C-alpha positions as CSV (number, residue, x, y, z in Angstrom):
1,M,-6.2,24.7,205.3
2,N,-8.0,22.1,207.4
3,Q,-11.9,22.0,207.2
4,A,-14.5,20.4,209.4
5,D,-18.3,20.5,209.6
6,S,-18.7,19.6,213.5
7,L,-17.4,20.7,216.8
8,T,-15.4,17.8,218.1
9,P,-12.0,17.7,219.9
10,S,-9.2,17.0,217.7
11,P,-5.3,17.4,217.6
12,I,-5.9,20.4,215.3
13,G,-7.8,22.1,217.9
14,T,-4.8,22.2,220.4
15,A,-2.7,24.1,217.7
16,I,-5.4,27.0,217.5
17,R,-4.6,30.1,219.5
18,H,-7.2,32.4,217.9
19,L,-10.7,31.8,217.1
20,S,-13.1,34.1,215.0
21,L,-16.9,33.6,215.2
22,G,-19.4,34.8,212.6
23,F,-21.3,34.0,209.4
24,F,-18.8,36.4,207.4
25,D,-20.8,36.8,204.4
26,G,-18.7,38.5,201.9
27,L,-15.5,38.3,204.0
28,H,-15.4,42.2,203.8
29,L,-13.0,44.5,205.4
30,G,-14.9,44.5,208.6
31,H,-14.6,40.6,208.7
32,Q,-11.0,40.9,207.8
33,R,-10.5,43.0,210.9
34,V,-12.1,40.4,213.1
35,I,-10.3,37.3,211.6
36,L,-6.9,38.8,210.9
37,G,-6.7,41.1,213.7
38,G,-5.7,44.8,213.8
39,T,-2.2,46.4,214.8
40,T,-1.3,43.1,216.3
41,P,-2.2,40.6,213.7
42,H,-3.4,37.1,214.4
43,I,-1.2,34.4,213.0
44,P,-3.3,32.9,210.2
45,S,-1.9,29.4,210.6
46,A,-2.8,29.3,214.3
47,T,-6.3,31.0,213.5
48,A,-9.7,29.0,213.3
49,V,-12.8,30.6,211.8
50,L,-16.1,29.1,212.9
51,T,-19.1,29.8,210.6
52,F,-22.2,28.3,209.3
53,R,-22.9,26.3,206.0
54,E,-26.4,28.0,205.8
55,H,-27.3,31.5,206.8
56,P,-29.2,31.2,210.1
57,L,-32.3,33.2,208.6
58,S,-32.6,30.3,206.0
59,I,-33.9,28.3,209.1
60,L,-35.3,31.0,211.3
61,H,-37.0,33.4,208.8
62,P,-36.7,31.9,205.3
63,E,-38.8,34.8,203.8
64,R,-35.9,37.1,205.0
65,H,-32.9,35.0,203.8
66,P,-30.5,37.4,202.1
67,A,-28.9,36.6,198.8
68,L,-25.3,35.4,199.7
69,I,-22.3,37.5,198.5
70,T,-20.0,34.5,199.0
71,G,-21.6,31.1,198.9
72,L,-19.7,28.3,201.1
73,P,-17.3,27.1,198.5
74,H,-16.4,31.0,197.7
75,K,-16.0,31.7,201.4
76,L,-13.6,28.7,202.0
77,R,-11.6,29.6,199.0
78,L,-11.0,33.1,200.3
79,L,-10.1,31.8,203.7
80,E,-7.6,29.5,202.1
81,R,-6.0,32.5,200.4
82,W,-5.6,34.2,203.7
83,N,-3.9,31.0,204.9
84,I,-6.2,30.3,207.7
85,G,-5.2,27.2,209.6
86,F,-8.7,25.7,210.3
87,T,-12.1,26.4,209.3
88,I,-15.3,24.8,210.7
89,A,-18.6,25.1,208.6
90,L,-21.2,24.0,210.9
91,P,-24.8,22.9,209.5
92,F,-27.2,25.4,210.8
93,D,-30.6,23.4,211.5
94,S,-33.5,23.5,213.9
95,T,-31.4,21.7,216.6
96,R,-28.6,24.2,216.4
97,S,-31.0,27.0,216.4
98,Q,-32.4,25.9,219.7
99,Q,-28.9,25.3,221.4
100,D,-28.6,27.2,224.7
101,P,-25.6,29.7,224.6
102,A,-23.8,28.0,227.6
103,A,-23.9,24.6,225.6
104,F,-22.2,26.3,222.6
105,L,-19.5,27.7,224.8
106,A,-19.0,24.4,226.3
107,E,-18.4,23.0,222.9
108,L,-15.8,25.7,222.1
109,A,-14.0,25.0,225.4
110,A,-13.7,21.3,224.5
111,T,-12.8,21.7,220.8
112,F,-10.2,24.5,221.4
113,P,-8.6,24.1,224.7
114,T,-5.5,26.1,224.1
115,L,-7.4,29.6,222.9
116,R,-5.5,32.8,223.7
117,T,-8.0,35.0,221.6
118,V,-11.5,35.1,220.6
119,S,-12.9,37.7,218.1
120,V,-16.4,38.6,217.1
121,G,-17.7,41.6,215.3
122,P,-19.9,44.4,216.8
123,N,-23.1,43.2,218.2
124,W,-22.5,39.6,217.8
125,R,-25.1,37.4,219.3
126,F,-25.6,33.6,219.5
127,G,-27.6,30.7,220.8
128,K,-31.3,30.2,221.2
129,N,-33.4,33.4,220.5
130,R,-30.1,35.1,220.1
131,S,-29.9,35.3,223.9
132,G,-26.2,35.0,224.0
133,D,-24.1,38.2,223.6
134,V,-20.8,39.9,223.7
135,E,-21.1,40.4,227.4
136,M,-21.7,36.6,228.1
137,L,-18.8,35.7,225.8
138,S,-16.5,38.3,227.5
139,S,-17.3,36.7,230.9
140,W,-16.6,33.3,229.5
141,C,-13.2,34.4,228.1
142,S,-12.3,36.2,231.4
143,Q,-12.9,32.9,233.2
144,R,-10.4,31.2,231.1
145,S,-7.8,34.0,230.8
146,I,-8.8,34.4,227.0
147,L,-8.5,37.7,225.4
148,L,-11.8,38.9,223.7
149,D,-11.2,41.0,220.5
150,N,-14.3,42.8,219.8
151,P,-13.2,45.5,217.4
152,D,-15.1,48.8,216.4
153,P,-16.7,48.8,213.1
154,V,-14.8,49.4,210.1
155,L,-16.1,52.4,208.1
156,Y,-16.6,53.3,204.5
157,L,-17.5,56.9,203.6
158,E,-18.2,57.3,207.5
159,E,-20.7,54.5,207.7
160,R,-20.3,51.1,209.0
161,I,-19.3,48.3,206.4
162,S,-21.8,45.5,206.6
163,S,-22.9,42.6,204.3
164,S,-26.2,44.0,203.8
165,R,-24.7,47.4,202.7
166,I,-22.6,45.5,200.2
167,R,-25.5,43.6,198.9
168,V,-27.4,46.8,198.2
169,A,-24.3,48.2,196.3
170,I,-24.0,45.0,194.3
171,Q,-27.6,44.7,193.3
172,S,-27.8,48.6,192.3
173,G,-24.8,48.1,190.1
174,K,-22.5,50.3,192.3
175,L,-19.6,47.7,192.0
176,S,-16.8,50.4,192.9
177,D,-18.4,50.9,196.2
178,A,-18.9,47.1,196.8
179,S,-15.3,46.6,195.9
180,A,-14.1,49.2,198.2
181,M,-16.0,47.7,201.1
182,L,-14.8,44.2,200.2
183,G,-11.4,45.3,200.0
184,R,-11.0,43.4,196.6
185,P,-12.7,43.5,193.2
186,F,-16.3,42.1,193.3
187,T,-16.0,38.5,192.3
188,I,-18.2,35.5,191.7
189,L,-16.7,32.0,192.2
190,G,-18.2,29.2,190.3
191,R,-17.5,26.0,188.4
192,V,-17.7,25.9,184.5
193,G,-20.6,23.9,183.4
194,D,-22.2,22.8,180.1
195,G,-23.7,25.5,177.9
196,E,-25.7,25.5,174.6
197,G,-22.9,26.1,172.4
198,R,-24.4,29.3,171.1
199,G,-21.3,31.4,171.9
200,Q,-19.1,28.8,170.1
201,G,-21.5,29.2,167.1
202,L,-21.1,32.7,166.9
203,G,-17.3,32.8,167.0
204,Y,-17.0,33.7,170.8
205,P,-17.1,30.6,173.0
206,T,-18.1,31.2,176.7
207,A,-17.4,29.6,180.0
208,N,-20.8,29.0,181.7
209,L,-20.6,29.5,185.4
210,V,-22.6,27.6,187.9
211,T,-22.2,29.3,191.3
212,E,-23.5,29.3,194.9
213,D,-23.0,33.1,195.1
214,E,-26.4,34.4,195.1
215,C,-25.9,38.3,195.2
216,L,-25.6,39.5,191.6
217,P,-25.3,42.9,189.9
218,P,-27.9,44.1,187.3
219,D,-28.1,42.1,184.0
220,G,-25.8,43.3,181.4
221,V,-22.3,42.9,179.9
222,Y,-19.2,43.7,182.0
223,A,-15.5,44.0,181.4
224,G,-13.5,41.8,183.8
225,Q,-11.2,39.1,184.2
226,A,-11.2,35.3,185.0
227,I,-8.7,34.0,187.7
228,L,-7.8,30.4,186.6
229,R,-7.2,27.4,188.7
230,D,-3.4,27.8,188.4
231,G,-3.7,31.5,189.7
232,S,-3.2,33.1,186.2
233,S,-5.7,35.6,184.9
234,Q,-7.3,36.3,181.5
235,L,-9.4,39.3,180.4
236,A,-13.0,38.4,180.1
237,A,-16.3,39.8,178.5
238,I,-19.0,38.8,181.0
239,N,-22.7,38.5,180.1
240,L,-25.2,38.3,183.0
241,G,-28.9,37.7,181.9
242,T,-31.3,35.6,180.0
243,C,-30.0,35.8,176.4
244,P,-33.1,37.5,175.1
245,T,-32.0,37.2,171.5
246,F,-32.6,33.5,171.9
247,A,-35.7,33.8,174.0
248,G,-33.9,32.6,177.0
249,R,-35.7,32.2,180.4
250,H,-33.1,31.6,182.9
251,R,-30.5,34.0,184.2
252,K,-26.9,32.8,183.3
253,I,-23.3,33.8,183.9
254,E,-21.2,33.5,180.9
255,A,-17.6,34.8,180.1
256,H,-15.7,35.0,176.9
257,L,-12.0,34.9,177.3
258,P,-10.5,36.6,174.2
259,N,-7.0,35.7,174.5
260,F,-7.7,32.0,175.7
261,S,-8.7,28.9,174.0
262,Q,-8.4,25.9,176.3
263,N,-11.3,23.9,177.5
264,L,-12.3,25.1,181.1
265,R,-15.3,22.7,181.6
266,G,-15.4,21.3,185.2
267,Q,-12.9,23.9,186.4
268,E,-13.4,26.5,189.2
269,L,-13.2,30.3,188.0
270,D,-13.2,33.5,189.8
271,L,-14.9,36.1,187.7
272,E,-13.8,39.8,188.7
273,F,-16.3,42.5,187.5
274,H,-14.4,45.6,186.6
275,R,-16.6,47.8,184.6
276,F,-20.3,47.8,183.3
277,L,-20.3,48.0,179.6
278,R,-24.1,48.0,178.4
279,P,-27.4,46.5,179.3
280,E,-28.3,43.3,177.9
281,K,-30.7,43.7,175.0
282,K,-32.6,41.6,172.3
283,F,-31.0,41.8,168.9
284,A,-32.8,41.4,165.5
285,D,-30.7,38.4,164.7
286,A,-27.6,36.4,165.5
287,H,-25.5,38.5,163.0
288,A,-26.4,41.7,164.8
289,L,-25.5,40.2,168.1
290,T,-22.2,39.0,166.7
291,Q,-21.3,42.5,165.6
292,Q,-22.1,43.8,169.1
293,I,-20.0,41.1,170.8
294,Q,-17.2,42.1,168.6
295,R,-17.5,45.6,169.9
296,D,-17.8,44.4,173.4
297,V,-14.5,42.5,173.2
298,A,-12.7,45.2,171.7
299,E,-13.9,47.5,174.7
300,V,-12.8,44.7,177.1
301,L,-9.2,44.6,175.6
302,S,-9.0,48.4,175.9
303,T,-10.1,48.5,179.5
304,P,-7.3,49.0,182.1
305,T,-7.1,46.0,184.7
306,P,-7.5,47.4,188.3
307,S,-4.3,47.1,190.4
308,P,-4.3,44.2,192.9
309,R,-5.5,45.0,196.4
């Protein structure tokens, strides 16, 4: 997959036939319909996705900036797995927020001169003060003999799937609902960083994940699995919280892989959350914690792994 952070004409742009526009946080089932098409699928290799590096609210209304389901690295990873041909992640700043909608459309025309289809989600808006809308985009497409794909919302339990709805499900611990709307298990993508070595000392070494994904479920211990760099998977006991037994202050994401002993430091991991096991709690001492971890790991090993979606 080719990536860029600006709208400039390039040879790649002439190979693009379909363009999807949106922030696409979560890349849920509704986003998949926009990007990949419906009964007539868009050809992934001839498809471009235009998104933003930052959520627009981070500039326009920082106090309302939502916790991201998929930070930029996670979003790019998923689009790569969908075999999308070209992704542009534009910086969203004060200059971009003041851009006239017509100027934005002119950029699109110059960057992608051979478009056949443009797709956006329901109620899509763009440009200064959100003054550009689907009707304006439709007129622009008609003038260029471009098909506008503006599909109806995708529903779950008879309600529209949206990023905000998925955030509520994740943060309230309703991971089965979140996964159903995402179309895949709820996952956090991050890079394994340095920990404090406590897990190693207890006999249960952990991979400590540093992530740009901000929307997290409630603190606790979860059964899941880790997807490694080579695509292989390993069962995982995941702990999300502050490690109160050791008077921790900062929220951390740690995963113990029972059947794996290699050093993962510096590698990217997908952590899939399959099932909540128990809340995080403070134990009397390290020995009591170790006994509980042993029980947690045994439960992880006995938990069926969900079928791939």
